Backbone as CSV, one residue per row, in Angstrom:
resi,resn,N_x,N_y,N_z,CA_x,CA_y,CA_z,C_x,C_y,C_z
1,MET,-9.054,-6.875,15.703,-8.872,-5.372,15.234,-9.357,-4.660,16.130
2,PRO,-9.171,-3.778,16.689,-10.312,-2.332,17.120,-10.813,-1.582,15.492
3,ARG,-11.683,-0.552,16.302,-12.416,-0.001,14.917,-11.689,0.942,14.504
4,PHE,-11.218,1.793,15.693,-9.796,2.579,15.361,-8.656,2.486,16.114
5,VAL,-7.428,3.222,15.148,-5.934,2.838,15.682,-5.436,4.319,15.653
6,GLN,-4.327,4.691,16.252,-3.902,5.787,16.548,-2.937,6.182,15.323
7,ILE,-2.345,6.694,15.178,-1.462,7.363,14.126,0.116,6.396,14.441
8,ALA,0.183,6.559,15.798,1.714,5.479,15.943,1.360,4.186,14.943
9,ASP,0.150,3.440,15.591,-0.205,2.224,14.918,-0.279,1.889,13.164
10,VAL,-0.910,3.219,12.650,-0.838,3.450,11.446,0.501,2.799,10.825
11,ALA,1.646,4.243,11.469,2.619,3.737,11.361,3.503,3.036,10.922
12,GLU,3.166,2.210,12.790,3.850,0.744,12.778,3.196,-0.359,11.712
13,THR,1.899,-0.161,11.019,1.435,-0.852,10.561,2.084,-0.723,8.637
14,LEU,2.230,0.368,8.447,2.844,1.036,6.878,4.260,0.745,7.129
15,ASN,4.920,0.716,8.421,6.394,0.889,8.737,6.998,2.228,7.629
16,ILE,6.647,2.595,8.594,6.612,4.656,8.488,6.981,5.377,9.542
17,SER,7.274,6.600,9.216,7.342,7.360,10.506,6.201,7.401,10.921
18,ALA,5.777,8.265,12.243,4.368,8.824,12.421,4.055,10.118,11.880
19,ARG,5.409,10.850,11.232,5.209,12.394,10.631,4.801,11.911,9.436
20,GLN,5.003,10.733,8.577,4.723,10.351,7.224,3.315,10.171,7.402
21,ALA,2.900,9.233,8.536,1.304,8.621,8.737,0.675,9.734,8.951
22,TYR,1.384,10.998,9.809,0.178,12.047,9.944,-0.116,12.978,8.420
23,SER,1.123,12.845,7.696,1.195,13.281,6.300,-0.301,12.816,5.473
24,LEU,-0.487,11.858,5.761,-1.129,10.851,5.052,-2.678,11.285,4.910
25,VAL,-2.594,11.552,6.249,-4.250,11.818,7.119,-4.401,13.978,6.589
26,LYS,-3.357,14.411,6.591,-3.498,15.692,6.650,-3.735,16.117,4.940
27,SER,-3.045,15.374,3.965,-3.074,15.269,2.642,-4.916,14.752,2.231
28,GLY,-5.118,13.891,3.114,-6.872,13.220,2.845,-6.713,12.050,2.054
29,GLU,-5.474,11.571,2.006,-5.265,10.266,1.456,-5.893,8.800,2.243
30,LEU,-5.658,9.206,3.487,-6.092,8.092,4.672,-6.790,9.198,5.497
31,PRO,-8.419,8.698,5.645,-9.320,9.315,6.074,-9.031,9.328,7.539
32,ALA,-9.368,10.408,8.244,-9.388,10.013,10.113,-10.089,10.748,10.638
33,ILE,-10.253,10.849,11.864,-10.791,12.070,12.746,-10.299,12.117,13.831
34,LYS,-10.763,13.270,14.472,-9.696,13.640,15.465,-10.768,13.746,17.086
35,VAL,-10.081,12.937,17.691,-10.896,12.859,19.335,-9.715,13.433,20.370
36,GLY,-10.358,14.521,20.964,-9.528,15.646,21.858,-8.464,16.032,20.755
37,ASN,-7.306,15.362,21.459,-6.278,16.240,20.642,-5.332,14.788,20.045
38,SER,-6.221,13.848,19.718,-5.374,12.888,19.004,-6.097,12.339,17.985
39,TRP,-5.541,12.048,16.505,-6.129,11.169,15.570,-6.496,9.713,15.935
40,ARG,-7.144,9.622,15.187,-7.870,7.833,15.027,-7.961,7.581,13.475
41,VAL,-7.823,6.961,13.216,-7.831,6.350,11.623,-8.720,4.936,11.982
42,GLU,-9.407,4.873,11.252,-10.562,3.294,11.047,-9.923,2.376,10.382
43,SER,-9.553,1.067,11.295,-9.057,0.007,10.595,-9.420,-0.109,9.316
44,ALA,-10.827,-0.597,8.882,-11.181,-0.561,7.932,-10.503,0.734,6.587
45,GLU,-10.434,2.124,6.888,-9.850,2.643,6.208,-8.305,2.436,6.086
46,LEU,-7.805,2.149,6.798,-6.349,1.886,6.701,-6.252,0.732,5.861
47,GLU,-7.307,-0.373,5.712,-6.960,-1.859,4.824,-7.235,-0.927,3.485
48,SER,-8.381,-0.091,3.253,-8.434,0.129,2.138,-7.473,1.088,1.568
49,TYR,-6.688,2.152,2.110,-5.931,2.932,2.165,-4.702,1.654,1.149
50,ILE,-4.383,0.550,2.322,-3.150,-0.670,1.918,-3.982,-0.755,0.226
51,GLU,-5.142,-1.543,0.244,-5.462,-1.834,-1.313,-5.391,-0.749,-2.486
52,ARG,-5.479,0.293,-2.181,-5.653,1.238,-3.035,-3.835,1.461,-3.619
53,ALA,-3.220,1.590,-2.404,-2.036,1.366,-2.629,-1.252,0.036,-3.632
54,TYR,-1.625,-1.193,-3.393,-1.791,-2.328,-4.306,-1.961,-1.871,-5.393
55,ALA,-3.215,-1.461,-5.648,-4.088,-1.307,-6.992,-3.054,-0.259,-7.786
56,GLN,-2.797,0.748,-7.285,-1.515,1.726,-7.987,-0.384,1.304,-8.341
57,THR,0.292,0.328,-7.084,1.794,0.004,-7.777,1.429,-1.053,-8.777
58,ARG,0.627,-1.859,-8.730,0.109,-3.059,-10.160,-0.162,-1.989,-11.163
59,ARG,-0.731,-0.994,-11.296,-0.872,-0.152,-12.504,0.510,0.598,-13.135
60,GLN,1.373,1.156,-12.391,2.322,0.996,-12.282,3.500,-0.109,-12.895
61,VAL,3.174,-0.823,-12.227,4.165,-2.182,-12.881,3.736,-2.693,-14.282
62,GLU,2.609,-2.408,-14.209,1.819,-2.927,-15.860,2.211,-1.810,-16.788
63,ASN,2.330,-0.649,-16.387,2.404,0.303,-17.260,3.864,0.762,-17.481
64,ASN,4.703,-0.183,-17.133,6.203,0.035,-16.610,6.869,1.636,-15.868
65,GLU,5.880,2.028,-15.159,6.185,3.579,-14.760,6.715,3.037,-13.687
66,LEU,7.065,2.076,-12.952,7.867,1.826,-11.092,9.059,2.469,-11.143
67,VAL,9.205,3.087,-10.428,10.596,3.804,-10.143,11.387,3.330,-8.854
68,ASP,12.094,2.652,-9.254,13.155,2.217,-8.057,13.637,3.328,-6.889
69,ASP,13.448,4.413,-6.296,13.830,5.446,-5.844,13.435,4.993,-4.166
70,ASP,13.094,3.854,-3.853,12.976,2.892,-2.337,13.290,1.791,-2.217
71,VAL,14.778,1.635,-3.253,14.976,0.242,-2.669,16.151,0.145,-1.763
72,GLU,15.694,-0.750,-1.033,16.409,-1.165,0.207,17.653,-1.932,0.001
73,ALA,18.827,-1.867,0.580,19.766,-2.885,-0.374,20.000,-4.057,0.940
């Protein structure tokens, strides 16, 4: 895996839109750098974000706080 990936690759990995991926960067949830006019996310940061998301989901499940607003039929 390359050290840095583009926003489009982040979106594909997380199965979200590029706009949603950019929002994660803009909010600071997913650290990134700007190279020229393009954003790059370090692969290790993407993996760390995924681990944090898993941990948050585990806490929500344990506390019975999980909301099923994103359930696909």
